[in-house]
Every structure is written in C-alpha cells, then in structure tokens.
C-alpha positions in Angstrom: 0.0 0.0 0.0 1.1 3.5 -0.7 2.1 6.0 2.0 1.1 9.6 2.1 3.3 12.6 3.2 2.3 15.1 5.8 4.7 18.0 6.7 7.6 15.8 5.7 6.6 12.9 7.9 5.5 9.6 6.5 1.9 9.2 7.4 0.4 5.9 6.1 0.2 3.4 4.6 -3.1 4.4 2.9 -5.9 2.2 4.1 -4.3 1.1 7.3 -6.5 1.1 10.4 -6.0 4.4 12.3 -4.4 3.8 15.6 -6.7 6.3 17.3 -10.3 7.3 16.5 -12.2 9.6 18.8 -15.9 10.4 18.0 -18.2 13.1 19.5 -16.2 13.0 22.8 -17.0 15.2 25.8 -15.3 15.6 29.1 -16.8 16.9 32.4 -15.3 17.8 35.7 -18.0 17.5 38.3 -21.0 19.5 36.9 -18.7 21.5 34.6 -18.3 20.6 31.0 -14.7 21.0 29.9 -15.5 20.6 26.2 -17.7 18.5 23.9 -18.0 17.4 20.3 -14.4 16.3 19.6 -13.9 14.2 16.5 -10.3 13.2 15.9 -8.6 10.4 13.9 -4.9 10.0 14.3 -3.3 8.2 11.3 -0.3 5.9 11.4 2.9 8.0 11.5 1.2 11.2 12.6 2.2 13.3 15.5 -0.6 15.4 17.1 0.3 17.9 19.8 -2.3 18.8 22.5 -2.0 22.4 23.8 -3.9 24.7 26.1 -3.9 26.1 29.6 -4.0 23.9 32.8 -7.4 22.5 33.7 -8.8 22.0 30.2 -8.7 18.1 30.3 -5.5 17.4 28.3 -4.2 14.8 30.7 -7.7 13.4 31.3 -8.0 12.9 27.5 -4.9 10.7 27.6 -6.2 8.8 30.6 -9.5 8.2 28.7 -7.5 6.8 25.7 -5.6 4.5 28.2 -8.9 3.3 29.6 -8.3 4.9 33.0 -11.0 7.5 32.9 -14.3 7.5 31.1 -15.6 10.1 28.7 -18.8 11.9 29.6 -20.0 11.3 26.0 -18.7 9.7 22.9 -16.4 6.9 22.0 -12.7 6.0 21.6 -11.3 3.2 19.4 -7.6 2.2 19.8 -6.1 0.1 17.1 -9.6 -0.8 15.7 -11.1 -1.7 19.1 -13.1 0.1 21.7 -10.8 1.3 24.5 -10.4 -1.3 27.2 -10.1 -0.6 30.9 -7.4 -3.3 31.3 -5.1 -1.6 28.9 -3.4 -2.5 25.7 0.3 -3.4 25.4 0.4 -1.9 21.9 -0.1 1.5 23.4 3.0 3.2 24.9 2.7 5.9 27.6 5.4 8.4 28.6 4.3 10.2 31.8 5.2 13.7 33.0 8.8 14.0 34.0 9.0 13.6 37.8 12.3 12.8 39.5 12.5 9.4 41.1 13.5 9.4 44.8 17.2 9.2 45.3 16.9 6.1 47.4 15.2 4.2 44.5 17.4 1.1 44.2 16.3 0.0 40.7 19.0 0.2 38.0 18.3 2.0 34.7 18.1 -1.3 32.9 15.6 -2.6 35.6 13.3 0.3 34.7 13.5 -0.7 31.0 12.9 -4.3 32.0 9.5 -3.4 33.5 8.4 -2.4 30.0 9.5 -5.8 28.7 8.3 -8.2 31.4 6.4 -6.1 33.9 3.1 -7.5 32.8 3.9 -11.0 33.9 3.0 -12.5 37.2 5.5 -14.0 39.6 9.1 -13.4 40.2 11.1 -11.9 37.3 13.2 -14.4 35.5 14.4 -12.6 32.4 14.5 -14.9 29.3 17.3 -14.6 26.8 15.1 -12.7 24.3 14.1 -10.4 27.1 17.7 -9.6 27.9 18.4 -9.0 24.3 15.4 -6.7 24.0 16.5 -4.7 27.1 20.1 -4.3 25.7 18.5 -3.1 22.5 16.5 -0.5 24.4 19.5 0.6 26.4 21.3 1.4 23.1 18.2 2.9 21.5 17.8 5.6 24.2 21.5 6.2 24.6 21.7 4.8 28.2 24.8 2.6 27.9 26.8 4.8 30.3 24.2 4.8 33.1 22.1 1.7 32.6 23.6 -0.1 35.6 23.4 2.9 38.0 20.6 3.3 40.5 17.9 5.4 38.8 17.5 7.7 41.8 21.0 9.0 41.2 20.4 9.8 37.5 19.5 13.3 36.1 16.0 14.1 35.1 17.0 13.8 31.4 18.5 10.4 31.9 15.5 9.2 33.9 13.2 10.5 31.1 15.2 8.6 28.4 14.6 5.4 30.4 10.8 6.2 30.6 10.7 6.6 26.9 12.5 3.3 26.4 10.1 1.6 28.8 7.1 3.0 26.7 8.7 1.7 23.5 9.4 -1.8 24.9 6.5 -3.4 23.1 6.9 -1.5 19.8 3.7 0.4 20.3 1.6 1.6 17.3 0.2 4.4 19.5 2.4 6.4 21.8 0.9 8.8 24.4 3.1 11.4 25.9 2.1 13.7 28.8 4.3 16.7 28.9 7.5 14.6 28.5 9.8 17.6 28.2 8.9 19.5 31.4 11.9 20.7 33.4 14.4 19.3 30.9 17.2 21.4 29.4 17.3 22.0 25.7 19.8 19.1 25.0 17.6 16.6 26.8 14.4 18.0 25.2 16.0 17.4 21.8 17.1 13.9 22.7 13.6 12.9 24.0 11.9 14.3 20.9 14.4 12.5 18.7 13.6 9.2 20.3 9.9 9.7 19.9 10.1 11.0 16.4 12.4 8.2 15.3 10.0 5.6 16.6 7.0 7.0 14.8 8.9 7.4 11.5 10.4 3.9 11.6 7.3 2.1 12.8 4.5 4.2 11.4 3.4 4.8 15.0 0.9 7.5 15.8 1.8 9.9 18.6 -0.4 12.2 20.8 1.8 14.5 22.8 0.5 16.9 25.5 2.8 19.9 25.9 2.8 23.4 27.3 5.5 24.6 24.8 5.2 23.9 21.1 8.6 25.2 20.2 10.7 22.0 20.8 8.4 20.0 18.6 7.4 22.6 16.0 9.4 21.0 13.3 8.0 17.5 13.9 4.3 18.1 14.7 1.7 17.4 12.0 -1.5 18.7 13.7 -2.4 20.6 16.8 -5.4 20.2 19.1 -5.6 23.4 21.1 -8.1 23.4 24.0 -9.2 26.6 25.8 -12.2 28.2 27.4 -14.4 25.1 26.9 -13.7 24.9 23.2 -11.1 23.5 20.9 -9.6 24.0 17.5 -7.8 21.4 15.4 -5.5 21.9 12.4 -1.9 22.2 11.2 0.4 24.6 13.1 0.0 27.2 10.4 -3.8 26.9 10.7 -4.0 27.0 14.5 -1.1 29.1 15.7 -2.5 32.4 14.5 -3.6 35.5 16.5 -7.1 35.5 15.0 -7.7 31.8 15.6 -6.6 31.8 19.3 -8.4 35.1 20.0 -11.6 33.5 18.8 -10.9 30.4 20.8 -10.2 32.3 24.0 -12.9 35.0 23.4 -10.2 37.6 24.2 -7.4 39.3 22.3 -4.4 36.9 22.0 -1.3 37.5 20.0 1.0 34.9 18.4 4.4 36.5 18.0 7.6 35.2 16.3 10.8 35.7 18.3 13.6 34.3 16.1 12.8 30.6 15.7 10.3 30.6 18.6 6.6 31.4 18.9 5.2 33.2 21.9 1.6 33.5 22.8 0.8 36.8 24.6 -2.5 37.7 26.4 -4.0 34.3 26.8 -6.3 34.5 29.9 -6.2 32.0 32.8 -8.2 28.8 32.3 -9.8 29.4 35.7 -8.9 30.7 39.1 -7.4 27.4 40.2 -5.2 26.7 37.2 -2.9 29.5 36.2 -2.0 29.9 32.5 1.2 31.8 32.1 0.9 34.8 29.8 4.0 35.9 27.8 5.4 32.4 28.1 6.5 30.4 25.0 3.2 28.9 24.1 2.0 28.0 27.6 
C-alpha cells in the first residue's frame, strides 16, 4: 500500500487502520463541561500535539484513551477496538517528568525491563530474548553509560530517556506522551523528541503529545489540538497558531508572536482561578 506525506513525515500506509479514532467526545469535571463534540482520527505515522492552559482536560483525555478515565460522552477506538479498561500493550505511555526518589534502588536497565516483562505475574526471570530486548532498548535511548546505575542518582533527562525506552518496549503503534519535556534542558528535550520521532517514523506509529510549549516539537508536529475556554480547534500549526484563531478560541485578544525561531503567545487568559495559564510564556 502507498504511504502519504504530511509535513515531511511519512503518514500511512493508505488504508491502514487508524491507531486512534475519537468520536463526539466530551469531558466533564463535576458538573462543569470541559469541552464537547471532539472528533479526531490520528493516522499511522502522525504526531498530534495537544496544547492549552491547565485545567482543560488534556491529561484526562490521555487517561481516557488509556482506559483509566471515562468520557462523559462519545467513544474511543484504539487500534480498531473500543478502548479497554485493562489496557493495551500496543499503546505506549510516557508520563510527565518527575524525578524518582534518590533512594530508589532499581537500576536503569531494571526500569526498562518493567516495560518488557512487567506485565507477567510471579518473580522476574528474564529470558534470553528479554535480555536482548533490554540491551537493544539501552542502546536505543543512549543509556549505555548509566544503565547499571541506580535510577535515583540519575539526572532528570537520563530518567526520562529510560521512561521513553520503557514506553517503546512493546513496539507500540500508538504512543501517548504527557508533557514529557517538562523541566528538561534543551539538549535533553531534543534527545527525547528525537527518540519519539524516530520511533513514529520507523514504525508508522501514531503519537499524541501533550505539551505546554510547542517550540521544541514545532518541526515534527503534524497537527495541533488546542483546547481553551471550553472549546477547541484542530489543524496544522499554520492553521492553529494564529492570533485570530486563538483570539476566537479564548474569546479575548491573543497575539502569536515570532521571536527568532520561537513562537510566543501573549495575552491568553487564565483557564480558571485554580489553574494558572502563564501569559507571555512560550506557548504556555
């Protein structure tokens, strides 16, 4: 089957089952509706970024795709099947970057091993093919120098590389990433994005990535889902990251400015009193 090109990324093959299909989805928090009417199909090889202020349900949407939270309305299909509460090993998940306690005794390769054999019951007895897979993952995420050190002593960037490797252990066709770049320096941001982008290009995997800053992934993202003020807009970066589009979305005057090779959103109001949205920050 033929593949199609999207912003330089290979998106296809044509006719393949979309890894993620969301239909008429709505989310509520208590009695408050966060948003409704979301239709989104993520194709093989496509990277969709989810942006917007805190409190708009971005993480909850990922949890719904994982089967951990329920939609208020609508449906989700993952790899051609309705989402299952017990999970799906062909779906990888990279959580927000949070440092592990320094006293954590697991080695780096042990963290990767959880992605390979952590679903099995009983005492871990790594098989030969498991050990080979772990070694492959160590090399894939550039962890050879720290794979045998306790993870609690590793830097945030090193820990996050291991989390990405853990998420890729089962060669997922759908990869969900929840602000994987938070608190990382530029070099580690680029390393993490490189790992994610290489996997989706080599494996035709779909990626949905929640982020507060579009700039590190601007060259790799295909479409943006921007959620704000109980509404959303969906399109390519050139269609979404515009002053008129975001002003209409927020119901207030918002400016998208270019500062060298970075974009800055100015004037976006707070999501609500409890969830601050940083104005004048690089696409908060």
